[in-house]
C-alpha positions as CSV (number, residue, x, y, z in Angstrom):
1,M,42.9,-40.1,202.9
2,K,46.8,-39.2,202.6
3,A,49.5,-40.7,200.4
4,G,50.8,-42.7,202.8
5,E,47.7,-43.9,204.8
6,A,46.0,-47.0,204.8
7,D,43.5,-48.2,203.7
8,E,40.9,-50.4,204.9
9,T,43.1,-53.7,203.8
10,G,46.4,-52.1,205.6
11,T,47.6,-51.8,202.2
12,P,49.6,-47.8,202.1
13,R,48.0,-45.5,199.5
14,P,50.3,-44.2,196.8
15,P,50.4,-40.5,196.5
16,S,48.9,-39.0,193.4
17,D,50.7,-37.6,190.9
18,G,49.5,-34.1,191.7
19,E,50.7,-34.6,195.4
20,L,54.4,-35.5,194.2
21,D,54.1,-32.2,192.1
22,A,53.1,-30.9,195.1
23,V,56.9,-32.1,196.6
24,I,58.7,-31.1,193.4
25,A,57.2,-27.1,193.4
26,N,57.8,-26.9,197.4
27,L,61.6,-28.3,196.7
28,Q,61.8,-25.5,193.4
29,R,60.5,-22.4,195.8
30,S,62.8,-23.2,198.1
31,V,66.0,-23.5,196.3
32,Q,64.6,-20.1,194.2
33,E,64.3,-18.8,197.3
34,W,67.9,-19.7,197.7
35,A,69.8,-18.5,195.0
36,T,67.4,-15.0,195.4
37,R,69.1,-14.5,198.8
38,H,72.5,-15.5,197.5
39,E,72.1,-13.2,194.3
40,L,72.4,-16.3,192.1
41,W,68.9,-16.2,190.3
42,F,69.2,-14.8,187.1
43,D,69.0,-16.7,183.7
44,C,67.2,-20.0,185.9
45,G,64.4,-22.0,186.0
46,F,63.4,-25.5,186.2
47,Q,62.2,-28.8,184.0
48,S,61.4,-31.4,184.5
49,Y,62.8,-34.6,182.8
50,A,60.0,-35.3,180.0
51,E,60.3,-32.0,178.9
52,R,64.5,-31.6,178.6
53,V,65.6,-34.9,178.0
54,D,62.8,-36.7,176.7
55,G,64.6,-40.0,177.3
56,E,64.4,-42.9,179.0
57,P,64.3,-42.5,182.8
58,G,67.0,-43.9,184.6
59,I,66.8,-46.5,188.0
60,T,66.8,-43.3,190.3
61,P,64.2,-41.1,188.7
62,V,64.9,-37.1,188.2
63,V,62.3,-35.0,189.8
64,T,63.7,-31.7,187.9
65,I,66.3,-30.2,186.7
66,L,67.4,-27.0,187.2
67,H,69.3,-24.6,184.4
68,F,70.8,-21.8,184.8
69,D,73.6,-19.3,182.5
70,G,75.4,-17.5,185.3
71,D,77.3,-18.1,188.3
72,L,74.7,-19.9,189.8
73,G,76.8,-23.0,187.8
74,R,79.9,-21.6,189.4
75,A,78.7,-21.4,192.9
76,L,77.7,-25.0,192.3
77,D,81.1,-25.8,190.9
78,G,82.7,-24.5,193.9
79,E,83.8,-21.3,193.3
80,F,81.7,-19.2,195.8
81,D,83.2,-20.2,199.3
82,G,81.0,-22.8,201.0
83,L,77.4,-22.2,198.5
84,D,78.0,-25.7,197.0
85,L,77.8,-27.2,200.7
86,E,75.3,-25.3,201.2
87,F,73.3,-26.1,198.3
88,H,73.8,-29.8,198.8
89,E,72.5,-29.4,202.2
90,L,69.3,-27.4,201.6
91,L,68.5,-30.3,199.2
92,E,69.5,-33.1,201.9
93,R,66.7,-31.5,204.4
94,H,64.4,-31.9,201.8
95,G,65.4,-35.3,201.2
96,F,66.9,-34.9,197.2
97,W,70.3,-34.9,196.2
98,Y,72.4,-33.2,193.2
99,E,74.3,-34.2,190.0
100,R,75.9,-31.5,187.4
101,N,74.5,-33.2,184.2
102,D,76.2,-30.4,181.6
103,A,77.5,-26.8,182.3
104,V,74.5,-25.2,182.2
105,S,71.9,-28.2,183.8
106,A,71.9,-30.3,187.2
107,H,69.9,-33.2,188.1
108,I,67.8,-33.5,191.1
109,Y,67.3,-36.6,192.6
110,P,65.5,-38.5,195.9
111,A,67.6,-40.1,197.9
112,D,68.1,-43.7,199.1
113,E,66.2,-42.9,202.1
114,N,62.9,-40.7,200.8
115,P,60.1,-42.2,201.2
116,L,58.8,-40.9,197.7
117,L,61.5,-42.5,195.6
118,Q,59.8,-45.5,194.1
119,P,56.4,-43.7,193.7
120,F,58.8,-40.6,191.9
121,L,60.3,-43.5,189.5
122,N,56.8,-45.1,188.8
123,Q,55.9,-41.4,188.0
124,A,58.7,-40.8,185.5
125,N,57.9,-44.6,183.9
126,W,54.5,-43.6,183.2
127,Q,55.3,-40.3,181.9
128,W,57.9,-42.2,179.6
129,V,55.5,-44.7,178.5
130,C,52.9,-42.1,177.8
131,S,55.7,-40.1,175.1
132,L,55.9,-43.7,173.1
133,V,52.1,-43.9,172.4
134,Q,52.0,-42.7,168.6
135,Q,50.2,-43.6,165.6
136,D,53.9,-44.4,164.1
137,V,56.6,-45.7,166.1
138,A,57.3,-49.1,163.9
139,D,58.0,-51.8,166.2
140,V,61.2,-50.4,168.2
141,Y,60.0,-49.9,171.7
142,E,58.8,-52.3,173.9
143,E,58.2,-50.5,177.3
144,L,54.7,-49.3,175.3
145,Y,53.7,-53.3,175.9
146,S,54.8,-54.5,178.8
147,H,54.1,-52.0,181.3
148,F,50.7,-52.4,180.4
149,S,51.4,-56.4,180.6
150,K,52.3,-55.5,183.9
151,R,49.5,-52.6,185.1
152,P,46.4,-52.8,183.1
153,A,44.9,-50.6,185.5
154,D,46.9,-47.5,184.1
155,L,45.0,-48.2,180.7
156,E,42.3,-45.9,183.1
157,R,44.8,-43.1,182.9
158,L,45.0,-42.9,179.5
159,T,43.1,-40.3,177.1
160,W,40.4,-41.5,174.9
161,R,42.3,-41.0,171.8
162,E,45.8,-42.5,173.2
163,Y,44.0,-45.5,174.0
164,E,43.1,-45.7,170.5
165,I,46.1,-45.8,169.1
166,L,47.2,-48.2,171.8
167,L,44.7,-50.6,170.6
168,F,45.7,-50.1,167.0
169,R,49.9,-50.7,167.6
170,I,48.6,-53.6,169.4
171,F,47.1,-55.3,166.2
172,Q,49.7,-53.5,164.2
173,S,52.3,-56.0,166.3
174,Q,49.9,-59.6,165.5
175,G,51.0,-58.2,161.5
176,F,47.7,-56.8,160.6
177,T,47.1,-54.6,158.4
178,C,45.3,-51.9,160.2
179,E,43.9,-48.6,159.1
180,L,42.7,-46.1,162.8
181,G,39.9,-44.3,162.3
182,P,40.0,-40.3,163.0
183,G,39.0,-40.0,166.5
184,T,35.8,-38.4,166.0
185,N,33.4,-38.8,163.4
186,D,34.6,-42.4,162.6
187,G,31.1,-44.0,162.1
188,G,31.1,-46.1,164.9
189,V,34.4,-47.8,164.3
190,D,38.0,-46.8,165.4
191,I,40.4,-49.6,164.3
192,R,40.1,-51.4,160.9
193,I,42.0,-54.7,160.6
194,L,42.6,-56.4,157.6
195,Q,43.7,-59.8,157.9
196,R,45.0,-61.6,154.5
197,D,44.2,-65.3,154.2
198,P,44.2,-67.4,150.7
199,L,40.5,-68.5,151.4
200,G,39.8,-64.9,151.0
201,D,40.6,-61.5,153.3
202,I,39.2,-60.9,157.0
203,L,37.6,-57.9,157.7
204,T,37.3,-57.0,161.6
205,L,35.8,-53.4,163.1
206,V,36.6,-52.1,166.2
207,Q,35.0,-50.5,168.8
208,A,36.7,-49.0,171.7
209,K,35.4,-46.9,174.3
210,H,37.5,-45.7,177.1
211,Y,35.2,-45.6,180.2
212,A,35.3,-45.2,184.4
213,P,34.9,-48.7,185.9
214,K,31.3,-47.9,187.0
215,N,30.1,-47.0,183.0
216,K,29.5,-50.2,181.6
217,I,28.6,-50.7,178.1
218,D,24.7,-51.1,177.2
219,L,23.4,-53.2,174.5
220,S,22.5,-50.2,172.1
221,A,26.5,-49.4,172.0
222,V,27.2,-53.1,170.7
223,A,24.2,-53.3,169.4
224,A,25.5,-50.6,166.8
225,L,28.6,-51.9,166.0
226,H,27.3,-55.3,165.3
227,G,25.2,-52.6,162.6
228,V,28.2,-51.5,161.3
229,A,29.8,-54.3,160.7
230,D,26.5,-55.8,158.9
231,V,26.4,-52.9,156.6
232,E,30.4,-53.3,156.0
233,A,30.1,-57.3,155.4
234,A,32.8,-57.4,158.0
235,Q,33.3,-60.9,159.5
236,R,34.1,-60.2,162.3
237,S,33.8,-56.9,165.3
238,I,35.9,-56.5,168.4
239,F,34.8,-54.1,171.6
240,V,36.8,-52.6,173.8
241,T,36.3,-51.0,177.0
242,T,38.6,-49.6,180.3
243,S,34.9,-50.8,181.5
244,D,32.4,-53.7,181.5
245,Y,29.6,-55.1,179.8
246,L,25.4,-55.4,181.2
247,P,24.6,-58.3,181.4
248,S,22.4,-57.2,178.0
249,A,25.0,-56.5,176.3
250,R,26.5,-59.6,176.9
251,R,23.9,-62.0,175.8
252,F,23.0,-59.4,172.9
253,A,26.7,-60.3,171.8
254,S,26.7,-64.0,171.9
255,R,23.7,-64.2,169.4
256,T,24.9,-61.8,166.8
257,K,25.2,-63.6,163.2
258,I,28.4,-61.9,162.8
259,P,31.0,-63.0,165.4
260,M,31.6,-60.0,168.1
261,T,34.4,-60.2,170.9
262,L,33.7,-58.0,173.6
263,A,37.0,-57.2,176.0
264,T,37.7,-55.5,179.1
265,S,41.8,-54.6,180.6
266,G,42.1,-58.0,181.0
267,H,42.1,-58.8,177.3
268,V,44.4,-55.6,176.8
269,R,47.2,-57.3,179.2
270,D,47.4,-60.5,177.7
271,W,47.7,-58.8,174.4
272,C,50.1,-56.3,175.5
273,R,51.4,-59.8,177.0
274,D,51.8,-60.9,173.8
275,A,53.1,-57.7,172.1
276,S,55.7,-57.7,174.1
277,D,57.0,-60.9,173.8
278,G,57.5,-60.4,169.9
279,I,59.3,-57.7,170.2
280,I,62.6,-58.3,168.7
281,R,65.3,-57.3,171.7
282,D,68.2,-57.0,169.6
283,K,67.7,-53.9,166.8
284,S,70.2,-55.0,164.6
285,K,68.0,-58.3,163.6
286,L,65.5,-55.8,162.3
287,I,67.8,-54.8,159.5
288,A,69.2,-57.9,157.1
289,P,73.2,-57.9,156.9
290,E,72.5,-56.8,152.8
291,A,70.4,-54.1,152.7
292,V,73.1,-52.5,155.3
293,S,75.6,-53.3,153.0
294,R,73.5,-51.7,149.8
295,L,73.3,-48.9,152.0
296,I,77.0,-48.4,153.2
297,Q,77.6,-48.6,149.6
298,D,74.9,-46.3,148.8
299,L,76.3,-43.3,150.8
300,A,77.6,-40.3,149.8
301,A,79.7,-37.6,151.6
302,H,76.7,-35.5,152.1
303,D,74.0,-38.2,152.7
304,P,71.7,-36.6,155.4
305,R,71.4,-41.0,156.1
306,I,75.1,-40.3,158.3
307,V,74.2,-38.2,161.9
308,H,76.1,-36.9,164.1
309,A,76.4,-35.6,167.7
310,N,78.4,-33.9,169.7
311,T,78.9,-35.9,173.6
312,G,80.9,-34.9,176.5
313,Y,80.4,-32.8,179.7
314,S,84.1,-31.1,179.7
315,V,85.8,-32.6,176.6
316,I,84.5,-32.7,173.5
317,M,83.8,-36.0,171.8
318,N,82.3,-36.4,168.7
319,Q,79.5,-39.8,167.5
320,F,79.1,-40.7,164.0
321,A,75.6,-42.9,163.4
322,I,74.0,-44.3,160.6
323,V,69.8,-44.5,160.0
324,L,69.2,-47.7,159.0
325,K,64.9,-47.2,159.2
326,E,63.4,-44.8,160.3
327,T,58.7,-43.6,160.5
328,K,57.8,-40.4,161.4
329,Y,59.0,-40.8,165.3
330,A,61.0,-43.5,165.3
331,A,64.7,-44.6,163.7
332,L,66.7,-47.4,163.9
333,L,70.4,-46.0,164.0
334,M,73.9,-47.5,163.6
335,A,77.0,-46.3,165.3
336,I,80.0,-46.2,163.2
337,P,83.6,-45.7,163.9
338,A,85.5,-41.5,163.8
339,R,88.8,-41.6,161.8
340,T,91.0,-39.1,162.7
341,I,92.7,-36.9,160.0
342,S,94.4,-34.8,161.7
343,D,95.8,-34.3,165.6
344,D,97.9,-32.4,167.9
345,G,100.7,-34.8,167.8
346,Y,99.4,-36.3,170.7
347,G,95.7,-37.4,169.7
348,Q,94.3,-35.0,172.5
349,R,92.8,-32.3,170.0
350,G,92.2,-32.3,166.8
351,L,89.6,-33.1,163.2
352,E,87.5,-36.2,162.9
353,V,85.3,-37.5,160.1
354,P,82.8,-40.6,159.9
355,D,84.8,-44.3,159.0
356,I,82.4,-45.5,156.4
357,G,83.2,-48.7,154.4
358,P,82.8,-52.2,154.3
359,G,84.4,-52.5,158.0
360,C,80.8,-50.9,158.9
361,L,78.8,-53.9,158.0
362,E,80.9,-55.7,161.3
363,R,79.2,-52.9,163.2
364,L,75.6,-54.2,163.0
365,T,75.1,-55.9,166.4
366,A,73.1,-55.2,169.3
367,D,75.6,-53.4,170.9
368,T,76.0,-50.9,167.7
369,V,72.2,-50.4,166.8
370,F,69.9,-48.5,169.1
371,R,67.1,-46.6,168.9
372,A,65.6,-43.0,168.9
373,K,63.1,-40.7,168.4
374,R,62.5,-38.7,165.4
375,S,62.0,-35.3,165.4
376,V,61.1,-32.5,162.8
377,R,61.1,-29.1,163.6
378,N,61.5,-25.7,161.3
379,G,62.0,-28.3,158.5
380,E,65.9,-29.7,160.7
381,V,65.3,-33.9,160.8
382,S,66.9,-34.8,164.4
383,Y,67.6,-38.0,166.6
384,W,67.1,-38.1,170.3
385,T,68.2,-41.2,172.0
386,G,68.0,-40.2,175.3
387,S,71.5,-39.4,175.7
388,N,72.7,-37.9,172.3
389,L,71.1,-35.6,169.9
390,F,72.2,-36.7,166.1
391,S,71.3,-34.7,163.2
392,P,72.2,-34.9,160.1
393,W,76.7,-34.4,159.5
394,N,77.4,-31.5,157.2
395,G,80.3,-33.1,156.2
396,A,82.6,-30.7,157.4
397,P,85.6,-32.1,159.6
398,A,84.4,-32.4,163.2
399,H,86.6,-31.1,166.1
400,F,87.3,-33.2,168.7
401,D,89.2,-32.1,172.5
402,L,89.2,-34.3,175.4
403,C,91.9,-32.3,176.9
404,D,89.5,-31.8,180.3
């Protein structure tokens, strides 16, 4: 059955990722052939939104990004008579449109009437959610949980390791101290959960099996987990799977001396819903004002916790922020104002520095505290918000130019 054809219930089957990729590849091939014909295809190429932006998708998904350095960009700016209109018509025939993103790239979107608009958006959201499945993202991201609470069937699309990491993050979100196993040679335990209790700590062992729905868990797998729980003197155990359990496994679990829970994707859906409800959406609430006040007082002129990003396409603007909290993969940043130290007399061009002082504390609001992905390359730390790339400020005044 092909995409769009109805199944036995009359429901059209959505296109697979492979079918969507084929549509994009055909579009890219047409664009390259057009540009080559006009001798414009030099230092050009395509990247996915996930590769180039690595940010949360918008309401209309970017199906591919055309990047260039040379005449193709000038053609799209209308410098070659009629080629910009010709390019627009080419995309329109395929059901797409484009928008210049910056001086060296253009984002290509599906048209509103394109029947693949929603499937492309679903694909973009899925790629974003998968990028959030990390061992260490603190409690910054809500989409990770809300996605699976609404679409538990997508648990089957994760890799087995992503599945284990997701469960690990869910249990952490419930306030437990958790230890994620190495993924292989783990002795039959994927996650250890320690619940602090006045009457004695409670150790729970978790075994996760990322299986196809038809591959049900048998008695031997459940018995193995119980054996490990007995040896480690655990108080509880949880077996979690994307499939289901054979009756013999359920009978065994109901008779174990150490309480055992047999969980399926339905349970994970409920856990994700609880985790999503527990996320603090106003990120400013994650940091106490007293901690921010101490941080501001402690900041030095060249402190790496002060970060900077250049913004603007045809103009040059600056954005400064303070790193409030960071983990290996994520960070919370708070925007701070810029202070002009010199200009051209009209306020159009000049130099700026971050305005660090007691007034920064007033900026601890939901509108100014935002999340970012943290990464380290060649020893350099950067923070990506999905639209701006922040890096530690070097202490030198930053140039701005508001003349378009």
